C-alpha positions in Angstrom: 0.4 0.3 0.2 1.2 3.6 -1.2 1.5 6.4 1.7 -0.8 8.8 1.2 0.9 12.5 0.5 -0.6 15.2 2.7 -1.1 18.5 1.1 1.2 21.7 1.8 0.6 24.4 3.7 -1.6 27.4 1.7 1.4 29.8 1.7 1.2 33.2 3.4 1.1 36.2 2.1 4.9 37.1 2.5 5.3 33.7 1.3 3.7 34.1 -1.9 5.5 37.6 -2.2 9.1 36.4 -1.6 8.1 33.3 -4.6 6.7 35.6 -7.2 10.2 38.3 -6.2 11.7 34.8 -6.4 11.1 34.3 -10.1 10.8 37.9 -11.4 14.9 37.8 -9.6 15.8 34.6 -11.7 13.9 35.0 -14.7 15.7 38.4 -14.6 19.2 36.8 -14.4 19.0 34.8 -17.8 17.5 38.0 -19.6 19.9 39.4 -18.3 22.3 37.1 -20.3 19.6 37.5 -23.3 19.9 41.4 -23.3 24.2 41.9 -23.1 24.4 39.5 -26.4 21.0 41.6 -27.9 18.7 38.9 -28.8 15.4 39.7 -28.8 13.8 39.0 -25.6 15.3 40.4 -22.6 15.3 41.2 -19.3 12.1 42.1 -18.6 10.3 39.8 -21.2 12.4 36.5 -19.3 11.4 38.7 -15.8 8.0 39.2 -16.7 7.9 35.0 -18.1 9.1 34.1 -14.7 7.0 36.3 -12.5 3.4 35.8 -14.6 4.1 31.8 -14.5 4.9 32.2 -10.4 1.6 33.5 -10.0 -0.3 31.7 -11.4 0.5 28.6 -9.9 0.8 30.2 -7.0 -3.1 31.4 -7.0 -3.6 28.0 -8.3 -2.4 26.6 -4.2 -4.7 29.5 -3.5 -7.6 26.9 -4.2 -6.4 24.2 -1.4 -8.7 22.2 -0.3 -8.9 23.8 3.1 -8.2 27.5 4.4 -4.6 26.2 5.7 -3.6 23.1 3.3 -3.2 23.0 -0.9 -4.2 20.1 -3.5 -2.3 19.6 -6.4 -4.9 18.5 -8.8 -5.5 22.7 -9.6 -1.7 24.1 -9.6 -1.0 20.6 -11.9 -3.4 21.9 -14.1 -2.4 25.7 -14.4 1.0 24.3 -14.6 0.6 22.6 -17.6 -1.2 25.8 -18.5 1.5 27.7 -18.2 3.9 25.1 -19.9 1.8 25.2 -23.2 1.2 28.9 -23.4 4.4 29.7 -23.5 5.2 27.9 -25.9 3.1 31.1 -27.8 5.9 33.6 -26.5 8.8 31.4 -27.4 7.3 30.9 -30.8 7.2 34.1 -31.6 11.1 35.2 -31.2 11.7 32.3 -33.7 12.8 33.5 -37.2 13.1 31.9 -40.6 16.1 34.2 -42.6 18.0 32.2 -45.9 16.3 29.1 -46.1 17.2 26.6 -43.5 19.4 29.5 -41.3 16.9 29.9 -38.1 17.1 32.6 -35.6 16.1 32.9 -31.3 16.1 28.8 -30.6 18.1 30.1 -27.5 15.9 33.3 -26.6 12.7 30.8 -27.5 14.5 28.2 -25.1 15.2 30.5 -22.4 11.8 31.9 -22.3 10.6 28.6 -21.6 12.7 27.4 -18.7 12.0 31.7 -17.4 8.8 29.9 -16.8 9.4 26.6 -15.2 11.5 28.9 -13.1 8.6 30.9 -12.0 6.6 27.3 -11.8 9.3 26.2 -9.7 9.9 29.1 -7.3 5.2 29.3 -7.5 5.6 25.9 -5.4 8.1 26.8 -3.1 11.5 25.1 -4.7 13.9 27.4 -3.6 16.6 25.4 -4.5 16.1 23.6 -7.2 15.2 27.1 -9.0 18.2 28.5 -7.7 20.1 25.7 -9.2 18.9 25.7 -12.3 18.4 29.6 -12.6 22.8 28.7 -12.3 22.4 25.7 -14.6 21.2 28.0 -17.1 23.6 30.6 -17.2 26.7 28.2 -17.0 25.2 27.4 -20.5 24.5 30.5 -22.1 28.1 32.2 -21.2 30.3 28.8 -21.6 27.6 27.2 -24.7 28.3 31.0 -26.4 31.7 30.6 -26.2 31.9 27.0 -27.4 30.0 27.8 -29.8 31.9 30.5 -31.5 34.9 28.9 -31.0 33.8 25.7 -33.0 32.4 28.4 -35.8 35.9 29.6 -36.2 37.0 26.4 -37.4 34.4 25.0 -39.2 35.7 25.5 -43.2 33.5 27.3 -45.3 31.1 25.3 -46.9 31.6 24.7 -51.1 28.6 26.1 -53.2 26.4 23.9 -55.1 27.6 23.3 -58.9 24.2 24.2 -60.9 
């Protein structure tokens, strides 16, 4: 027989505010990297995505089964909606140019991660949100250095004969 999991306590007003503040800061950090590299969605966009995701998640936790307990069903439905809906915002920064040349995929991915950071902060998972924000920044900064190095050593493609 599986143990029954009890719902968590409904977040107090102060705890809910700390959660949305943490989400805004985590999203803002990712956006700062995008801003510094002059990408279409920067600091404000990422901070607002994370803030909005945290807000709807904290709000869903308020739909609990009692005055002092939350229930996972409403929160999980809200999280599913945020993750599905954020794709439209991310899709808006993806551009096709010159055939197969696609731009904006990394920015779209960081918008998705910002939403996930907001959800994580919204449910009170501080440690995983902080670690994830740090890992995302490492991927963005170190990944750009590696990509630039690879592109420098890449041989130019030969044009196709007609």
